[in-house]
Each structure stands twice: as structure tokens, then as C-alpha cells.
N, C-alpha and C positions, 0 to 999 in steps of 0.2 A: 502584284507588280514587283519585279525584282528590284531590290534596293539599289543596285548599280544603275538602274535606269533613271534614278533621280539625281544622279551626279551631274547631269547636264540638262539644261532646258531644251536642248535639241531632241531629247528622247520623249518629250511630252507631245501628245497628239495635238494637232493644230487647233482643233475645235475645243480643247480643254485649256488652252492658254488664256491667261488673263488679258494679254495684249490683243486677243481676238474677241473674247467675250465682252469685255467692257466697251470697246468701240461699237460693237454690234448692238448692245443694249442701249447705249446712248443714241445711236443712229435710229433705232426703233422708236425711242421716245421722241426724238427730234422729228421723225417722220409723222408720228401721230399728232404732235402739237402743230406741226406745219399744216397737216391735213385739216385739223380743227380750225385753225386760223383761216385757211383758204375757204373751207366750207362756210364758216361764219361770215366772211366777207361776201361770198356769193349769196348767202341767205339774206344778208342785210341789203344787198343790191336788189334782190328779188322782192324784198319787203317794200323797198322804195317804189318799185314798179306796181306792186299790189296797191299801195296807198294812192298812187296816181290813178289807177283804174277805179278804186273805190271813190276817189274824189270826183271822177267823171260821172260815175253812177249817181253820186250825190247831186251833181249839177243837173242831171236829168230829172231828179225829183224836184229840185228847185224850179226848173223850167216848167214842169208839169203843173206845179202849184201856181206859178205866176200866170200861166195861161188861164187857169181856172179863175183866179182872183181878178185878173184884169178883164176877163170876159164878163164876169158877174157884175163888175163895176160899170162896164160899158153898157151892159144890158139895162142896168138900173137907170142909167143916165143917157139913154139912146137919144141922138139928136132928132129934132123935129123940123129942122130947116136946113137949107143947103150950106149956109156959113158954118153951122156947127158940124155938119157932115165932113166938110173939107178940112175943118180943124182936126177931126179925129183921124182923117187920112194920114196926117203928119204925125199923130201921136200913137193911137191904138194900132193902126195898120202897120206902122213902122216897127213897133215893139213886137207885134204878132209875127211879122216876117223874120225879125232877128231871132226870136226865140225858137220859131219852127226850124230855121236854118241851123241854129246851134244844136238843137236836139237831134236833127237829122244828121249833122256832121258827126256827132258822137256815136249815134246808132250805127251809121255806115262804117265808122272806124272799128267798132266792136264786131260788126258783121265780117269785116275783112281780117280780123284778128291782128291788125297792125295799126298802131296809133302813132301819129306823127308828133314831132316835137312841139308843134304849135298848140296842141291840146294839153300835153303833159308838162311842158317846160323843162324836160330832161335834155341831156346832151345828145341823145340819139333816139331813133324811132324805137318804139316798144313792141316787141313780139309777144303776143298773148299766148299763154299756155294754161288753159282752164280745165277743170274737171267736167265730167259729162253732165252733171246736174246744172252747172252754170251755163253750159252750152245749150242745153235743152231750153232753159228759161230765156236765154238770149234769143234763140230762134223764135220763141213764142212772143217775146217783146217786140222783135223786129216785125213780125206779121201784124201784130196789133198796131204798131206805129204806122206801117204802110197803109193799113186800112184807115187809120185816123187821118193821116195826111191826105189820102185820096178823098175822103169825105169832106175834109176842110176845104179842099180845092173846089169841089162841087158847090159847097155852100158859098164860097166867095164869088163864084160865077166866072164867066169867061172874060168879062170886061176888066182888064187890069187897071184901067184908069179910074174906074168907079166900082170897086169891089163891094159886095154885099156884106158889110161888116156886121150888121145886126144878125143876119142869118148865120154868119160864121160864129158869132158869140153864142147864139143859141145851140149850134152844133157842139161847140167846145164844152158848154155846160152839160149837155147830155152825155158826152163821152169822157168827161173829166175823171169820173170815178174809175172807169175802166183803165184809163191811161195811168192814173196814179197807182192803181193796184198793180198794173204790169210793171211800172217803174219800180215800185217798192219791192216787188217779188224779185226783180233782177238784182237790186241792191242787196237784198237778204241773201240771195244765192252767192253773190260775190263775197259777202261778209263770212258766210259759212265756209266757203272755199278757203279764204284767207286765214280763218281761225284754225282750220285743219292743217294748213301749211305751218302756221305758228306752232301748233301742238307737235307736229312732226319735227320742227326745228328744235324745240325745247327737248323733245325726247332724244334726238340725235346728239345734242350738246351734252345732255346728261350721260348718254352712253359713252361719249368721248371722254368726259370727265372721269367716269367710272373706270374706263379702260386706262386712262392716264394714271389714275390712282393705283390700279393693279400693277401697271408697269413700274411706277415709282416704288411701290412696296417691293416688287421683285428686284429692282436695282438696289434698294436698301439691304434686302436680304443677301443679294449677291455680294455687295460690298462688305457686309458684316461677316458672312460665312467664308467668303473666298479671299477677303483682303484683311479686314479689321481684326477678326479673331486670330487668324494665323500670324498676322503682324504682331498682335499683342502677345501671342505665345512665344514668338521669336524674341521680342523685347524682354519678356520675363525670363526666357531661357538664357539670353545673353547676360542679364543681370545676375542670375543665379551662378552662371559659369564665372563671371567676373568676381563674384563673391567667394569663389573657391570651390563651388559645388561642381567639380569637373565630371562627376558621374551622372549629372542631370542630362536627360535626353528630351528633346522636343518631339511631341507626338505629331505625326503628319496624317492627314485625313484623306487627301485626294491628290491628284496630279495637278500641279500648277507651278508657276515660277517661285512662289513662296515656299512650296514644298521642297524645291531645290535648295532654297536658302536654309530651310530647317535642317535638311540633311547635311548641308555644308557646315552649319554651326555644330551639328552633332559630331561630324567628322573632326572639326576643329577641337571640340571638347575632348574627343577621344585622343587626338594627337597631343593636346596639352597635358592630359592626364598621363599619357605614356611618357611624355618628355619629363614632367616633374617627378614621376615615379622613377624613371630611368636615372635622372640626375641624382636623386636621393640615394638610390640603390648603388649606382656606380661609384659615387663618392664614398660609400661605406665599404667598398671592396678593397682588399689588400693584395690580391694576386691577379695576374692576367686571366687565369682560369675562371675565377669568380666574376671578373668583368665580362668575359665572353658569355658565360652562362646567364648572367643578368641581362645582357643585351638580347640574347636568344629568347629569353622568357618574355621580356617586355615588348620587343619588336613584333612578336607573334600576335599581339593585340591589334597591330596595324596591318601587317602583311604576313602571309603564311611563310614559315621557315621550317625546313626539315633538316637543314645542315648549316653550320656556321664554322668558319675557320679563319685563322690569321696566317698569311703567308709573308715571309720576309725575304729580302734580297741581300746576298752577301756583298761585302765591300767592293769587290772587283767586278760585280755585276755579271757573274757567270752562272749562278745557281739560284733557284727559288726554293725555299724550304717551308714546309707546313709546321709552324711553331705550335699552334694550339688549335683544337677543334672540339666541337660539341654537336651532338646530333640526337634526335629522338628516335632514330632508326639505326640499325647496324650499318656500318660503313666499311668499305674495303680500303679506305685510306687510313693511314696511321700517322700520328704525330711524328715528325722527323723525316717524313718522306720528302725527297728532293726531285726537282725537275730542272731541265735546261732553261736558262733565262733567255738566251739569244733566240729570237724568232718565236718567242712565246706570246700568247695573247696578253698576259699581264705586263710584259715588257712594253708593248705599245700603250697599254693603259697607263702605266707609270710615267711614260714619256709625256703623255697628254695631261696627266694628273687631274683626272675628272671622274666623277661618278659615272659608272657604266651599267646599263640595264640590258640583259640578254633575255629576250622573250622566249627564244628557243635555242638551247645550247647545241642542238643537232646541226644548226646552220654553220657552226664554226669548227666542228669536229674534223672535217676534211682538211681545212687549212692548218689546224693545230692538232695533229693526231696524237702527239705525246704530251699534251698539256694536262695540268691538274683538272681543268674543267671537263676535258674529254673523258678522263677517267671517272669523274663524278657522274657524268651522263651515262656512260656505258656500264659501269659497275654498280652504281647506286641508284640508277634510274631517275636522276634529277634532271629536270627539263628546263628550268629557268633560273637565272642567277642575277644577283646585284653585287657589284664590286665597288668597294670604297677604298681609295688610296689613303694611307695615313703617313704622317711624318712625326716622329718622336725624337727625343734628345739622344736616345741610345740605339735607335733603328732608323737609319737614313731613309729607307724605303720599306713600306709594308702595305699589305692589302687585306682588308676584311672581305670575305666572300660569304654572302647569304645565298642559299640555294633552296629550291622547292621542287616537289614533284609536279606541281601544276605548271602548265604553259602560261606565259604572260602573267606571272604572279605579282609582279612589282609595277607599281604605278609611278611613272616619271614625275608626277606632280609632288611626290613625297621626297624628292632629292634633297630638299632643304632639311627635312627631318633626319635623313640619313647622314647628311653632313654634320648635323648636331650630334648624332650618335658618335660619329668619328671624333668630334671635339671632346666628348665625354671619355672616350677610350684614350685619347691622347692625355687627357688630364689624369686618368687613372694610372697610365704607364709612367707619367712623369712626376707624380707627386712625391716620390721618394728620392728624386735626384737632387743633388746639391744646387742651391739657388743660383750660384754663379754659372754653373754649367747650363742651367735652365735658360738663363738670359742669353748666353752665347749661342746655344743651340737654337733658341727661338729666332734670334736675329738671322743667323745663317740659314736656317730652314725656310723662313718666310722670304728672305731675299732670293734664295734658290727657286722657291715656288713661283715667285713673280717672274723671274728671268726665264723659267722653263716654258712659260706661256708664249714667249716671243723669242725663239732661238736665233733670230737673225740679227740681234743687237750686239753680238760679239761680247767684248768686255765693257759694255756700256756702264753697267752697275759699278764695276771696279773704278773706271775712270771718273765718272761723275761723283762718286763718293769721295775720291781723293781730291778732285777739284773743289768740292764743297768744303772739305777740311782745310785746304790751302786758303780759300777765301775767308773762312772763319778765323784762321790764325792772323791773316792780314787785318781783318776788322778789329781784332783784339789789340794789334799794335797801334793802329792809327785810324780811329773812326768814332763817331758819336755813340756807337753801340759798345764800345770797349768795356764799359762797366758791367754789361750784361753777360760777358763771355769769360768763362773760366776753363780749366783743363777738362772738367767733366762735360761741359757744353761742347767742347771740340770733339771729345770722344763720342758723345751721343750723335753729333752730326755725322761723323765717320761711320758709325754703326747703323744709323737709321736712314741715312740718305738712300741706300739701295732699296729701301722699302717704300719709296715714294709712290710707286705704281702697283703696290701690293693689291690694291682694289681691282686690278684687271683680272685677278683670278675669278672674279664674279661676272666677267663679261664673256659672252659666248664666243667660241672660236670663229664662228662665221662672221662676226663683227670685228673682233680683235685682230684677226689675221687676214682680213679682207684686203686683197691687193689694190683694188681700185678706190675711187672716192666714195666716202660714206654718204648715205642718204641722210636727210634731216632727222628722221626717226632713229637711225643707227647712231648718228652723232649724239643725240640726246641720251641714248643708252650708254654710249662710251663715256659721256661726261658724268656718269654716276659713279665712276670708279674711285674718285676721291672720297666720296661718302662711304662706299663699301670698304675701302682701305682703312678709313678712320674708325669705322665700326669694328673691324677686325682687331685693330690695335687697342681699341677701348676695352674689348673683351680680355685681351692680354693684361692690360693695365688693371682691370677690375680684379683679376686673379691675384695680381701682385698686391693690390690694396688690401686684400683679405689677410695678408700676413704682414701688413704695416709697411709695405714698400711701394715706391713709385718709380717705375723704370721706363715706361713707354711714352712719357709725356711729349718728348721731342718728336718721336716717331709719329704720334697722333697728329701733331701740328704739321709735320711735313706731308703726311698722307692726305690730310684734310685740305690743305691750302696751297699746294705747290703749283696749281693751275690758276690761282688768283693773279690778277694784274694790278700793278701799282695805281693805275688810273681808275680802278673799280669795274673794269669790263670783263674780268675773268669769270671763272666758275669754280665751285658750284654756288657760292654765296655772295659773289660780287663784292668782296671785301676791298677796301681801298687804303692805300698808304700804309701807315704803321699799324693799322688794324689787322693787317696780314702778319701772322707770326714771323719773327725774324728768321727762324730756321727754314720756313717755307720760301721766304724771299731769297735766301742764299741758294737753296737747292734749285730754285727756278732758273737762276742764271747758269749754274753748272750744268743742269739738265739740257737746257736749250743749246748751249755752246757745244756740248758733246753730240747732241742730235744733229746739229748743223754740219759738224766736221766729220761725221761718220757716214759711211755708205749704207744705204738701205735698199731693199729690193725695188722700191718705188722711186729712188733718187740716187744721184751721185753725191759724194762728199763735197761740201763747200771748202774753199780755202780758208785758212785761219784769218787772213786779212778781211775777207768778205764777211765772215762770222763776227769779227770784232766791229765791223762797220754796222752790222745789224744791232749788236748790243748797244752801240752808241746811239743809233737812231731810236731805239726803244727805251733808252734811259729816261726815266720819268713817265713813261707810258706803260710798257709791260713790266719794266724792272725798276727796282729801287736805285736811284742814282748813286747813293753811297756804296752800294754793293758792286755796281758796275765799276766805280772808281777803284775799289779794293781789288777787283778782278784784274784790272789793267795794271795796278801796282804790283801784283803778284804774277804777272804774265810769264816771267822767266821760269818760275816753278811750275806753272800750268803747262808750258810747252815741253818741259822735261817729261812730265807724265804723258803728255800727248804723243811724243815720239816713241816713248817706251812701250806704250800699250795701244797705239793707234790701230784702227780697224777701218781702212779706206780702200 
């Protein structure tokens, strides 16, 4: 099986998926147990019927014995006068008739194979299902009973009022042994039949138990081999990777969702190993050439690279120049080669400022016949490319290009890793720049990056940053927050206010630039941009911390919390009141005012008066009342900037 087939559970055959195997196995066990229960219930019900039949056959034996005993007693004490005879008509004759009728009723029911509820006491009539031996014996017993009953009738005589009881008693005594033997034989046949049924029931139950045990063992083995062991291997692998053993790989045995997990963890370890090694190696480089060669070498462990280069754009955006290149094959491009910027593929890429993957360069050669990518395709036979825009303190725009002879060589899921590589290259390019220039360039570059994602905002960043600075100055003059504000705080507000929406660089264009109303899912994604922006600036701050400086603290507060609301209903963390950083509360007022009073593709600009009314309405709800007051107190300065730079 090709390793790539494990990258998604969709490539696993349906019958090899755990989500199919486990339910089917459980269903099989459930079906077996259900069958066993149903069979047992049916068998128990059948045993109740058997016991009822056996009870009736026992009654036949009792009746036969009673007939014999009562007849013997009557014979021994036969009456010698009419008074005694009439007495026996009420006793012996009545008992004789009752017992003969009972015996006959049972025998006739057996003969019909259908026994009524009056005989069994069950809730429904009993349908008899006997083996052949029992049927044969029953037929014999019926014949003997019919003969017995016929002989008894003749012995009693035709006079129903004065039957010949003594003759009847003598007849019964002569036939008693035969009747008892026939009745006993029938009972014995029934018992043998029922014992056979019981033996079959026991054998069947044992078989079901054995089959259940086999299936249970199978389920256990399936669980252990397909779930528990791979899961343990994954846990152990994750532990080893988390302990720094990034070269550890989890062995996969077969196709399953856990195999996908194993390969995902292996890919993660590969990426982490490449990232850490890349970080270490790039930080140890001293030149752009060394950095590019290091990236070429390390990135090859993740995706195939045959050519890598860095293109830069000149200040007036007319030319694109190949500054550095590295290749494992001969290339027809040389460092210093230049191409027209206008109408080039990289121009559109830099305008969008996003990672771009080209699965087949041939698809763009007709549209951009004179571009560097076209030359790489036609001259160097490179078929796919990955383009990563970079921003450095001394190169306003640059692009790293990775290219491969393979079609579709680059996986879009690795865009985050590529972005990280770009960060490392930026760090390598900037580490020798003076710290002050680093800070200024970082602020300007990040602000430009954020604004370039939404070109319809005009001078929004300029206006709202100045508004924020004016509000801050007013708060310093007269507010409860005056003690917290100094000159550096005001400068940081001015510098970092434009970076409030820097997190939008992590939001897809399809959502960020959507002209209509966002769906709930899209809105949730959009509301992640404060977290993204905060994380971006924290990385910048972490770099400064390494040299003992703290520069981006205010920027982080603004990016993190500029969408929080004073009443705690904002996002992303629902901070409330003064728990929201002061810088974020200031920027929130300035940002909303400028957004309201500026035209957008989806709305017309509000009047200043209408915007001020909203600020007043939202004072204490969305906005800090102290900051709204400061805004109103500085309205003259605000309006001066509004008229100078308005975009309506």
C-alpha cells in the first residue's frame, strides 16, 4: 500500500475500517445472544407444555390405579342386599363414571393432538408435537383403552339405572394389569421424548455459549490487535516524540483509521524534526546564501525541491530580480536576472500576500509568457512550484520560490510549515539590522500587511491610529487613567493601533473579503483574528525578549482585545470593564468611529453626528464611558483629521 494512501481515512477500503468492523462484530454478538435468549424462552415454554403433558399422563396412571384399587375393594365388600347396592350406586358407580370420563377425556385429547386449557391450566390450547415412538405408543394405548371401555360397558349392562357393578369390578380387576402397563408405557414414552428434548436443549445452549465465547474472543482479539495495540503504539510514539525523540516512527501494520493516525503522527514528527533542525541551522547562518541552501536541504525532507530562489521587487515596483538561487541541477537562470513586474504572476501574488501552490506551471505559461516561472518551466523542465512572499526590514517585497520536476509536488496542508520557513528566513535576513530600524520596519511592514488584505479601507489605519493617539493624549490630560499614560505609551498607541487587525492575515480571502453577510461558521472563523494577531505579535515580542527588550506589549494588548466589549459581551475572551487592557479600549472607540464614518463596498458612510450618537448609546455597553468622554472632549482635533484624510 502506497504511504500516501494512509494520509486520509477516505482511502481505506470500507470493509477494513474500524467503524465498519466494530459495529458488525457487536451486531453479530448481539444477534447471537438475542437468538440464544429467544431460543431459551421458546424452549422454556415448550418445557412447560411437556410438563403439562407429562402431568396428564401421570393422571392416567393415577386413574388406572384408582380403578384397580376401588374395584378390588368393592369386590371384597360386594353388597348382599338392595340397600347396600343402592348405597354403592352413589359411591362406587359415581367414582367409576368420573374416573372413566377423566381417563377418556385425556386419551381423546391425546388422540387429537390438541389439549384444551381445561386439562392443562395453561393460557391457551396446547398443540402436541411428539416423536414417532410416542405416537406409536399413544395409538396402542388408545386401542387398549377403547377395548377396555367397550368391555366395561358390556359388564355394566344396558340398564343405566341398575348397572351390574360387581361384574364391572370383576372386569376391571381382570384388565387392570393390561391397562396399567399400557398407561405406564405411554408415560415412559413421553418421559423419553422429553428427556431427548432436554438433551437437545442443553446441547444447543452449550453450542450457543461456545459460539458466544468464540465471538467474544474474536472481539477481544480484534479490539487488541486493531485498536488497543495500535493505540498503545501511538501513545508511546507521542510520548517519545514529546520527549524529543523526533526521529522515532510508529510502525503501522494494516489499513485502519488508527494507521492514518500513526502516519499523521509520523508526518508531524518529521515536520517537527525539520522545523527544529531548520530553526537551529538557519539561526546559525550568516548570509542569505547559507540560509537559502539550508532551507533547500531541510525542506527536501518534507517535499521535493530541485530549485530554490529569492526574487525581490525594486522600490518603484517595475522590475523583479533574482537575488539568490540554489539548485541540485543545472539551471538556465542566473542570479541577477530581471523580469518585468507589471502583469507578472508574482505581482498578483505579492498583492494578495499569500502562499501560492502551482501544481502545474504549464497552466500559467500562456498568461505569463515572459515570467521567471515560465522560464523555469521551459528551460529547466520544472513542473510545480511553491511561492512564499516575504517582508524584511531592507526588502519591502520579496518572494521565495521552490520548484520541482514533479507535478503536484507540494501539499497545501503544509502551508503553515512554509510560513514558518519564511519567518526563519526573515529572522536570518534581519538579525544584523539595527534594533531601532527593526522595530520601525516591523511596525510598518505588519501594518501594511494587514491593510493589503482589505484594500477598500482607504486610509483607515492612518486615521484610526491618529484618532487613538488623540484620545490617549486627552486621557492623559484629564481622566482616571492619567497616571498610566506617558509619552512612550502615546507613541506605542500611535505605532501599534494600525496593527489591531493584523490577525486578519490568517483569515481566508473568501471570508475576509466576502461582500455579503457571513454565515455563523464564517463569523466564528473571523472572530479568531484577534487570537491570530496576538500570537503573531507575541512571536515578535519573544524575539525582543531574547535580547532583553520588550517592544510589542501594547501591540499584543490591542490585537488581543480590541473586539472586547465593556459589558463583557465581546470576543474572543469576553473580558469586562477594566479587565480589558486600556490600549484595546482606546483603539475600539477609534476603530468603530472611523468604520462608521467611512464608506465601504457594503455600506455608505454615516454622518459624524449619527456616529457620535452611537458612541453615546454604547457608552458603558460596548465602550468605556471614560474613553467616550475623552473622545467627545477632543472632538475638534478628531474632526481635523477626519476632514484631512476622510474616505467617504
